[in-house]
N, C-alpha and C positions, 0 to 999 in steps of 0.2 A: 727603183734601188732603195734598198732600206741597210742603216749603218748601224750598230751599235758599240758605245764609248764602252759599257762598263755590262757585262753578264750579272748582277748581283743580283739574284731571282731572292724574293722575300714572299710569295703567297698573294700578291696583287694583280689577279685577271682582270684582262681588259675585255668585255663581252663586246661581240658585234653589233653594229643598232639594227639590223635587218635580221628578218627572218631567211629572205628568200637567198640562193644561190651558196648554200654550205649551212642552214640551218640557222635555228636564232638561240639554240644553248650554248652558241660560246663556246663549245669545247676545244676546237682549238686555239681559244684567245692566249696569247702573249702573256707572259709573268714578265713584268719590267720592275727590277731594282729603282730605289729610290736615284739612281744617277743616270739612268739611259735614257738615251737621248734617241730619236726618230727623226728622221730627215723624211720629205715625201715634194718629189719632184714637182717644180712649177706647172709642166705641162699638165700633173694632176691636178692641179687646181682652176683649171680653164674651164672643167668639167662639171657642172651644178646639179650632174643626176645623181650623182653616190653621196659617199662619206670619208673622209679622213680624218685620224685621230694623230694629231703632232703634238709628241713629247718632250715639252724643254725642261733644261734644269730652272726651277725655279727663281723668276728673277726677283729682286727688290721691292718691287710695287706690283700686288698682286690685281688680277682684274680680277672684280664683283661678281659673287654666283649668287644667284638666288635661291640656291638648293643649299652648298653647303662651302664652305673651304675648313677640310677637315687637316689641322696640323701635325704634324708628328717629327718635326724637324728638333733640333738641338735644341729649340727656345722652347720645348714643351715642358709642364710643371713634372716634378719628379717627388716624393716622398723624401722625408728628409735621411728616413732611417726605416729600417725592417717593423719597429713595433710600432710606430704613426701609421703605416698599411695596415696592421693586423688588429690595431687596436679600428679604426675606422671602420673595417669591414665588421667589427665585434659591435662595435657601436650600431650601424646601420640593419643587420642583420639582427639581431638581439634587441627588440621593439618591446613596445607596448601588449602586442598579441601574444609575448608570450610571457605577460605576469597574466591576462585577464581574458587571454580563451583559451589557452592549452588547459589549466586547470578546467576550466568548464567543460568543456567537450570528455575530457577525461570524467568528470562524473558525469557527462549526460549518454557516455556510448562505455559503459563496462568500469571503470575505473582502470582499475592497471589491466586489465584487457585492453585499451583500447592501445597500449604504447606498442605492442607488435604490430599492427598495421601502420602505426606511425613509423614504426623502425622501416618496415617493408617499404614504405613510399619514404625515406627517406634516402635509401638506399636503390630503389627502382627509378626516382623520379630528382628528389633536390641535388644531389650530389652528382648528377651526370650534367643536369643543369647548370648546377652553378659552375662549373668548370669550364665548359661550354662560354661560359660570358665571361670570365675573368681570363679564361687562356687566349681567347679569340682579342679582345682586350690588349692583351700584354703581347702578343704575339703582332700585333699589326700598329699600335701606339697609337690610337685614336679614341675619340668617341663615337658615341654610339648609332649618329649616324655616317661618318667616314667610315667605319667599318662594313654596315650595309651595301652603301654607295659602292666600295673598293671589290666586296664581293660578287656583286652583281647590279649593274647601276637599275635597274629594274626592279631590284628590292629596296631602293634608296626608302620610298615610302615606309617600311618598318620602324627605322629612327625615327621621322617628324611622327608616325605613329604613337610610339613610347612617349616622345616628350610632351605631346598631346594630353596623351593621359599623366602623367607623371605630373603636368599641371594642375589635374584637376584632382587628383591626391593630395597635393602641397597645398592645396587650400582649405582641405579640411582635415586637416593632420594637425595642422596647426591650430586652428579651434580645440582641440584637444587642450596643448599647451595652453592657451589660453584659459580653460579651465581650470588648470593645473596654476597656474599664477594664481587665479581669483581664491583658489584654497590655501594656497600658502600664504598667501597675503594674513588671512584669514586664521590663519593656523597659529598666530601669535600671540592669539586673545585666550584670557583662563578668565572661565572656562571656554572652550570652545564655542562656538555662536550656534554648532549644530547638536551641543549635548541635552536642550533644553525647548519646549516648543516657547514660541516669543507668548507676551501675553498683550492684552489690552484691555485697562482698566482691571486690573488685576483677575482678570480672565485669560486661559489659552485660547489661541486663536485655534478654531473649532476646523479648519483646515488640516493642521499638525496632528490634531490627536485625531481625526479621520485615520491621519496615515499615518505618519512616525516624524521624529524629530529629525532624523538624516534626510529623508525623502522630501521634506518640505524646506527647506535649505539649501536644498538641491532643484527643487524643481521650483520654485516659489523664489525662494532669495536671491537662488545662482541666476536663474535663465529665465525666472517669471513665466514662465512658462503660458501659451495660448493655446486653447481649448484644442484648435487644428492650425492644418497649415493654410486653411483661407481665412484665417483671421491672426497674422502676424503678429499683431500688437505692436508696433513700433521698436524702435532702436532699443537696447538698453546699454545707456551710457558704459555703463562701469566694465562689459564687455565689450564694449568699441577701444576704451582708453587700455583693457588687457590683452589685445587683439594688436593693438600696432604696438603694446613693447610687445610679445612676441615676436612679429614682424621685425622691429629695430632689433632683436637680439637676434634673430636670427640674421638679419643681414650683416653686423657686424664681424659677424663667424663666418661667415659666406662670400663674404667682399671680393677676397683674392683667393678665391678657389681653395685647393690645399693646402697654399700658406698660411692662411688664416686657421682655416677650419681643422685642418692637421693639426695646432695646439691643444684644441679645445678639448680633441676625444680622448683626450688623455682623464680628462675629469670625467665625463660623459659614457666612455666606457667602463670605466673603472666603480665607479662611485658605486654604482648598482648592486655593483658583489659584494660593496659595503655593508649597504645598509640591508640585503637579505640576510644577510650573516648576522647582522642583531638582530633582525626579529625572527629569526629563524631560532637562535640564542632563547629570545626573551617568550617568543610562542612557545616551547615545549615546555617552558615550567608553568606554562598555564594549565588549569583542568579544563579540561575537553578538548586539548589537542591531541592526544591520543586519539579519540574519538572520531576525530574529522580527516588524520592521517589514514586510519583505519576505512573508515569510509570512502574514499577518495580513493585506494590505491587497493581495495577487496577485487580482486577480477570477477567479471561476472561475464563466463564465455562465452555462454550463449548470445550475446552481444554481438560478436564477430561472423554470423551468420546473417544479420541485415548490411545488405548494400550500402546505405547511408554513413554506417560508421567508418568503409573504406573511402566513401566520397569524402567524408570530412577528414579524415588523413590527409590525403591526397590535398587535400584544399589547403591543410592549415600547414603543411609541408612548404606548396609553394607559394604563400605568402611570408613564412615564417623570414625566408629568403631574401626575400626583396626582390624576385626576380620577373624581367622583362620591363623595368623601371630606366637600364639603360646605367644606371649608376656603377654596378658590378665593371659593366663594361670599361667605365670612366676610369675607376678605382682600378681594373688592372692594366689599365692604358699609360700611368702613370708611376707604373713598374718598370724597373731593368729590365734587359730582354733576358736577360739568366736566370731570372727569379722564379723559383720551384714551387711554380702556382698550382701541381697539386699535393703538395704536403699544405701547402697554403688553405686548399680547400675542405681539406681530411681535419685541417684542426678546425676550423671556422663551423666545420658543420658538426661536429663533435661538442663542441665547447656551447652551439646552440641548442643542441640537444638537451647537452645536460643542465643548460640555464632553464627552459622552458619545464623541465623534472623539477629543479632543483626550484625553481620560484613557485611550483602546485606545494610541494611542501612547505614551503612558508605559508602562502595563502589558505590552506587546507587547517594550518595549526591555528589560525588564528579564527579561521571562521568557526571550527568546533568552540576553543573559548565561547565566541561569540552565541553558538547555538546551547552551550552551557547556561549560559547567564540568562537566555530567553526559557527556557526549561526550568532554570531555577523560579524566576519571575511567573513563568506559568501555574507551576506547585504552588506558587504562597498566594495567588488569588484564587486559585482552584479548590484547593485542600477546606480554607474556612465557607468556602461555599457549599460543598458536599459532607462539611457537617452541617452546616444549618438545616439541610434537606435530609437528615438523619442518615446521610450512606457510610458515613465517616463516623467513629466514637467520640474524637476530637479533631480540631484543626490542627494539633501537632501528630499525628498520625503519619507513619513512616511513606517513604517512595512508595515501597513492594504494598504497601497497603491501601495509597489512591488507585497505582495499576491493576492491580488484583478488583478493586470494587470497579472500576471502569467495565474490565469485561464483561463481570456478573450485570450491567447497566447498557438495557441495548440503547436506551434514548438519551444517553447520557450529555451529546450530544443537545438535543432542545435545551436542556435543563442548563445551560450554558460551561460547562465545563469540558475544560481543555483537554486533548490530548496529550500535551504538553511530554512528547516524543520528540529524540536525539535524532531520529533516524529520518523524521518529519521536517522538521528544522534542517539538516544535512543537506536533505532531495531539493527544496527551494534551489534550485540553482539561480545563477547569476553571471553576466557577464559585461565587457565592456565597462561602459561609463555605469549600470546600475553597481557592479561589485567594485569599482575605486571609491566613487562617489557617495554613496548609501552604503552596501553593507560593508567595504571595510573603513568605513569613518564612522561609523557604527561601532565595531567592533574595537577603535582606537579609542573612543570615547571612557571604554572601559578600564581601560592603562591607566596605572598609575601614570603622573606628569604625562599626562595626553599630549601637551600641547608641543614637549618634545617627540613624540610620536609621531603626531599628525606633519612634522618639521621636515622631518628626514623621510616621512613615505613619499611626501609631493615634493620633497627633494629629485629621491627615487623616480619619481614619472617622468617627473620635469626634464632630467639626464636621459632616462630615454626616449626621450619624446623629440628632444633636442640631437638626440643620437643620429635615429632614424631620421628625420628630418633634415638633419645636416645630408646624408645621402639622397634622397630622395630630391632637394633642391641642385645636388652634384650632378647627376644623371641628366637634369633639365639645361643647370647652366654651361655644363659640359658642349653639350650639342648648339646653343644658342654662340657661345663662346669663338665658336668654328665655322662660322657661318661670313663668309668672307666680306660682306658690306659690314658688318659690324666690326670685325676686325683692330680696325681703328682707334674704334671706342676702347675707351678705358675700364676692366673687369669691376671696378667699383661703380660705374654709372651704371653698366647693365644689369649688375644686381640689383642695386636699388631701384634702376625702374620696374624690375620683375617682384621687387619685396611687394613696389608702391601698386601694383596692379593687380598682383594678389591681394594685398589689403582691400582694395575697394571692392571687388568682387566680393573677398570673404565678410564685408558687411552683413552680404544676407544672414549670413549663419548667428549675427549678432543683434537679432530681431526676437521676438518671441518664441518664435517656429524656427529658431535656428537650431536646434535640435534633432528633429523633424527633419530639416536639408541635409543635415549631417547625415543621418540615415541613409535619405538617399542616393548622394553620393558614394556612402561607403556600400552598398546594394549594387548599384550600377554602374557607377567611372571609373571603378576599377576592377571588374571583375572580368565580364566577358573579353573587355579589350585587351586588358592583360595576358589571359590564357593565349587567345589569340597571337596575340604578339611573340610568346615565348614559345608556339609551338612553330609559328616560322623562324624564326632565329634558329631554332633543331634542324627545322627543314634544311634550311640558308646553309648554314653551317656543314651540316655531315652529306646531305645531297647537293646541292651548288657549287660549293667551296671544294667538296671532297672527303670523304672521314678517313682515308689514307694521309691525306696530305696535314690533315689539322695532324692525325697522329704522330706526323714525322714533325711539326710544327713543336707539339709538346715534348716528342724528344727531344729536340733540337735546342729545345730552353732550359729543360730539368735535367737533360739524362735520363729518362724515362720513359718507355714504351707501352702507352696503356693497349694493356692486354684484353681477353674474350669478355672481360664484366662491362669494362668500357665501351668495345664493339657491340655489344649485343643489347646496353641501357640506351645509346646513342640513336643507336640505327630502327630498332625494331621497341624496347618497352618503355622507353622515356614517351615516344611519341605517341602511341597509345595509352596511354596514361593522358597525357595532356588532354588528349582528343576524347576520352571520357569524361575528363572535366568540363570539357565545354561543350559537350553534347547534355550532361546531367545538370549544367548549370543553366543552359537555356533552355529545357525542358524544366527544370522546377520551378524558373520565372512562365512560361507559356502555362502550366495547368496550376499552381498557387496566384491567386491571385495578388498582389502586391499590394501590402500592408504595412502599416507606422505605428509606432505605439506613440501612442498621445497620452498627457495627464489630463485626466477628471478632477478637475475640484471639486467635483459635488461629492463622489466617494473616494476622493482621496487617495484613488490609485491608477495606474496606468491601463488604458484601454487599447485593444487595438484597432483600426482605422483604414480603410479605403483611402490610396490614394487618389486625390481629385482627378481626372482623363489628362486635363492640362499639363499637373503634373507628371503625369505618365509618357505625354508626349516630349517634355524636358528631358526624362529619363533615357527614351529610346534615341534622340538627338544628341544625347552626352554619349553614349555607344556608338553610334552613328558617325560621330567627329572624331572619335576616337579612331576609330577603326578605315574611316574612308582614304586617307593616304595612302593606305597600302595599293589599293586599288586603283585608284587614281596616277598617283605614280609610274604604278607598271603600265596602265597606259598611254598616257602620254609619253612613256621612253619609248614603249615598245612599238609606239605608231610615230613617232619623233613629232609629236606636235608642242614642243617643250626647247630651245636651244639651252646649252647648261652648260658650266666651266664646273670640273670638282678636283679639288689639290687633292693628291694621294701621296703619301711619302712628303720628299721634298720636291715633285716633278707635277708640273701643272699640266696638264692634258685637257686638250682646247678638241672638241668637236665640230666639224663644221662641214659642208658640202662638195663635196668631190666625186670621185670615182668608188665605184665599189669594190675597188680591186685593195682598200686599204683592206678588206679583211683577210686578203689571203696574206698580205705581208706580215700582218700581226702574228698569222698561224706561220709564218717561217720565222717570226722574231722567236720562236719556240723551239 
């Protein structure tokens, strides 16, 4: 006998636990609202051969669950206002990758031509996935683990896997903030400490002369880099202190969830645009800026025939949105049920793409200025040499005369004469830490009042980094807060514990080999795992939860019914693109021997070294640990090796041994 107190359906499907007698997929599973009550006769409970599902209204005291207690009740946190939510999403999705990754890809893959594959992948991959994560979070008002448990208990491992991968990424992402802190503290000195080579007994350090002032400050003063991963060189106390500061700052921002972090996003989201605008205005007035911009956005259409260009565009879109971390689901869950999530997705997507292009203008205006200065210095040293060799009439010859002489002189390189080419200077592509801490730092030195420009530049990087780190941690903490065993512990204590663990593990990055470990984590910890999670998320929503049901959910929440564009991308194109990214990423790792870039003090250059075998074992282990919860939870629940409770909405769902007739009862409920 089944009685139904309230028929308030909200899309939470209860899948049967056994595959026999009616199928394992649970297609006929009942849909229960938060007020639903199901009574099971005591006679049924006497037979321990099957399963009974009992749904009751949530009691004041919640029984502990080793998997999750997903809270969507009235006590769930909520955004203070629409602007707070929007800025949080912007701060999370617009991060360091927009500053030091996108311009590099444009430079490497055809200049302005790269905008075409980027726009295509944005429309076919990024925006559809973005709406799925925000939309399903807003509909169910649950964190990542609660959402996938609700769609189907067998999929509960997706939320756990997302939490683990997010932990790996949070570890090394805060190390970048650590380095930014160190540069920020050194930016208040005049002249800047990376403006000149340090001297010992009146003589410049040889390692600095072999490299450059900024490279020496980065690899020797900041990192005190070891020659390889097998010689870590011990902890660097200044990095340890900055790392501690970074985690303390992140703790105070995130200790109360969005109640505390939501107030910080006004700074972390808006300040970078102010700084970018200041740098753009200043950069456009500098000599060489126009050459930098022309070099960046001159389209090389032939590059579009290279499949790697499209793969890189798809990967950039995927990571620029911060998909699969669980953060977007968490952010969406704090929204009111009738929030127009489609409009939010479109606005944030446009803002993300605009920021990447806008940042590229700033970066290459400054890099054009740097290239101009390097060319001028090259000519200042090469002209007198050419004159002494009789190749020029005098050292005051024009630039045109020097370049004409180079064309006539076949062995000019052997004579020590430089090319002094703007194109060559601008072709020296730099990304990531090399762009921010070496190349851009060198350009800042040449600006008037260099400490001012250095301070606001690294403040901008700090704001971008913290904004993304808040979102990354929010995705992980939201899952942890929803674990029933931890519900009685205050959020501040849980957040402090997470930050402390992250700091202790993060000491790995404070050694002389710290940057090499960061390269490893960046290459392995958050690549394959995130793509697999995102692909399974899309399959779960579109093919398990059902694209028709999700479409109806979007219409119920926004009044807009997703049309053919959304249906085609959700059901076909986006999964295919995600599969392509996954296959190509794994193939690239298998075909190419994994290497890292290490500092060679003897030559003053970065050299590529192969990872030691034991390090590759760690890398593979990280990938497996990140995705292992997905098949593990599936197998445990499919074959009922694990007893578990899951609170969905305001109902407590308990699964206990009794008769298999429960499945038919739940089917009647629908």
